[in-house]
C-alpha angles and dihedrals in degrees: 000000000000119000121187108219099184143338129220127196114215129206092242142010116290098175096120098038126092114257127192137223134165133178091271107027144026129193135208135182122261120193092347094274103054135063134221115205116199125203106227092200090064114020091177089066117102110263119250111251116217118192131173110100121107096194134047114291110242104174141018137175139179124233139169133230111188102310097335121104112225129197123197120196128181137199133162092276107035143021108205131188116208126198101213097202094049091046091051091051091051091051091048088052090053096257131121118262112251134191139193120263109222100169138024133196096355094143134249105341113209100175139022130194133183123210118237093261093046093234098114136040128201116211120190114212120166111316095336137073123218120210110210132186112235093200103042094032097225139122110261100185144326122230122199128170108116121109094217139036116295119248105183144358132193136185119231107250096213095042116030091190089071121081129179125202134188126203145186087254084081096245138094133218133207113215132203104216094197093057092030088224140115113264095180133018121188128218122247102291104186146001088248128065121269106241108173142023140180140186119229108207096190096061096023092237136143117215127198128192130197135205093253095059100264121140127194124194117202128185117225114212125189093274089052091234098145120221123200109244104171142354123207137187115206094204093053092044091051093051090050089048090054091050091051092049091049091050094046098046094035090221109146096163094095112069122205090248091056094051097059121014094176121049112222132186110247099222117193100238100164141357134201135177114250111229120222113278135190112266121158091199095058117059093177099056092120092056099048125092108218127184131195114216121196112207136173094266103035150313125300132195113210130187106224093198094059102020088232127143108236102178135010118196107186125187093227091060090064112047091182091073117099091216118079099165124017124223100180137008137202112187124190136166117250136190124305093017098298123134123229116211126188108200131185120205119244099220105021131054092248131129120189133188112220128192118207124189110202091195091065092046094050092041092060092050094048093047091053090048093052092047093052100039099041098166092055090074088065090061132239128234132177093216111082110243100175136038121262118276121255093252095037119131087230089070092061115124133198112238112200121207114235114229113236107218118197114253116245125216119242105037091195090074092064093063120094121253092232127037099216123090091228130038119208115240119248091231098232093128095049125090117259119263117261100184130053127226114287121184123226109245104172102057114151117223104234122184114252114259115235108226109222122199111254110237107194131172090275090070098047125098116270108258110248094194101037130118126273119256108269109141119085111237107172140355123201131182108220104178144323091270132086121265102245100175140000140171142178120235117248093261092046094237101110137043129207116204121188115200136202093247092065098259130118123214124202116204137174113256092256091052092240128134129031112308125234109244121210121190135178107103120104096205141034115310103241098183140022122179137176120221119240092248090049091225094113142015136195138222127199128192142190088249088081095254134119125193130193112205125197111229110268095011123120093206127062118247093206128032116186118187144080114082093353092076121045098183136041116274110250095182139359136176146151115273141193096020093315094308095117141029111228117206135179108209119168109308093339134092108210127201116196131188114212144178122201117216112187096188119107136203108219091207097047101032091148090064113093112221094186116094130222126178135179109246102177142352125206123189125203116256093237096041090241124146119262111243102180138016137189137173135159117251100173092080138008112289131164097200127091123183120215136168131207137216088248089070092257127138121206137188111212120205102210091187092064097025096233143100108276097186139357140195106202096195105024095152137009088244133033114286113248100179136038117185120184128199094251097159117198142250089262098054133062121217135168114265092242092058090070088069090073120094140165132231127193130198134175112268091359104079126216126317126201114214133193119207091202094062096027095226144093109271102184143007132212121196109150091110125078117249112156107138112356125075100246114187130223132206141188122229119245090248090055094233104101139050124205124200137180120233142195094233089077092260140101120227128217116203131190108237091226097051137052093221121088121245101204137013108208113210131177097098128110097197139048112291105233105167134038130180135174122223107243093214106041136021097271134130125207120201130191124197139205090252095057100261128140123207132190122206128189135184119278116266094029126122118274116221118220112247121247112232089202089072091074121105120225106281092005107086121191117236117207117219 
């Protein structure tokens, strides 16, 4: 994966000095005051000698103006810009290469940066940055606001009037060069100095790295008010990468202590954007944002969308390399997708040019994945494409026993005495009439009114290009108990809300009117779910009971509990178009057949006429408890998603009764929520979009997964989730993601970006639950304090609240 092209021995250490490399040339020091420029297209060619400095060269950088390759070098006396082509022509003509002095006696320069057009150069000296003109050779301006020495500076590639600087004061600043003022100043990010930075033009992000291996990704909007998108730790990502490799390859011979005997800090020395490369195993290479990170012990390839480490190329894994510990990096993209890296050794005066082919690195990872996951190469899809197998648990059927009633003699006695369904009363109990019959003589002939069907917004198609809910519409206090679960009905007209005190409230979708209250559970209601036909719904609790309620009935038709369940129910729902009840109980996934009988016997009301029967039981492979569960009930689907307490994520194929795919280390903590892109009957999506789903874990944000590629494709972590299990949900149109948060807000993300769109306030407690209305753009939130909130898109009509919807002692407050 790493090929060493050549090695150069310097006269002195250059581990803490900026070195330079570009796709066509690289440069090294010679004698401290001179430079040797190598042509990478022909390494056998004599290097170009550049002389002109009187002091030791401390920084250098390559740039480009039109088609000319420029080199800027700095010492304490001069800052010189060299045109490589002109210098090579002068040397070929027998003359001495000469450059243009653009700055004199500016101090000890520690870092240089060219703008994208090559017209300006930023030179960091002390706690100030000098902006120089490479053409006119004059000082444009000097910017000073940091409290410590500067470590790096970079021009924004899409706006050259924007400059970012990092400093040892552990903060960075974004400058407006036109106004010569700071337009954004960060807080103190780390306990260690910030030593490098980079702009990513594709995602419009600014990335900062520190000396202790921390990386911060900020989005840069038009107003340049940076927002933190992601934070990464190279050491943690590398340990997780090793665990994944050990699980994939199933090689347990190498122990963690044998892999690394000395613990080193993985300082972020340099960063570079990885250009798209040809890889037959990755069909989304053009959509991914990849970043190369040069550290003290190797080179790392990171996916910015998911914050995952894709490849780790450590020096100790290749003893043939002349570099054991790196002091400085210069990373550049070469021809045919390879990366060229100029590395200086930390302890020896050695500089090496390394060539890295990302195709080879990614190929090894994909081959190991295919070897370990086997069935993944066949492809997974949520939508059922084939009928159930003959021995599949999905073909189970509930056979009811017919009751044999004894025949009675004299069948005529069983017939009614009258043949009408109603018999008119004799009128003996009514009061006598006082007035006689009087006809109406003055009746006006009014035209008959044609009753038209009311078509309200609940019957319209869900807008596929509308705005996300962002405006608060109504806030209602339900009870003094946390909202543990909630769900809209399939038509979006009703809401089920399970509380922490064991009760379930049923509201209209606009939270008006008195709710229907259902009691019976002795613990928090962990799950509520509407059936597809909307004629019944279920509630499951931590008290090891499950109840199925007919719609409009105050008593459950089915009660499952007692000795039938040995562990609390973590999740429950209807499955396979209401044919089954799907439960997660302990380490088992239970599949129940059921039949609801709404008839009652007034004498034996305690006797349950409804039938429920266990159809199948599936245990987890590692005997770990199931923490979250999700399956689609709106159409036939064989796949069920479940997560374990061991941080694993599994895809169960209920048709074959086995695990179809598995992520051993999906999150750093156990997953507490799985949200699939189920869509709705009011929205139209492509079939492939249903293969996307979300997972949430405490302190690890939200991850978006794709069953087709068997990997995480994006990560969202702008919200706060440190101790409570905050849910997430996908909108029916498949464009937005909603998440609860512990900063008393709900967050709306764009599915295609890591940055949040809206931050929904108006709550005084932690937002635990979120749910989208399947029929109209509307978001429902539930808090830790027992409050429900409704949010709608901006510009939409606001319905007037109904004071009658308030419970006694719990008034509703319109927003």
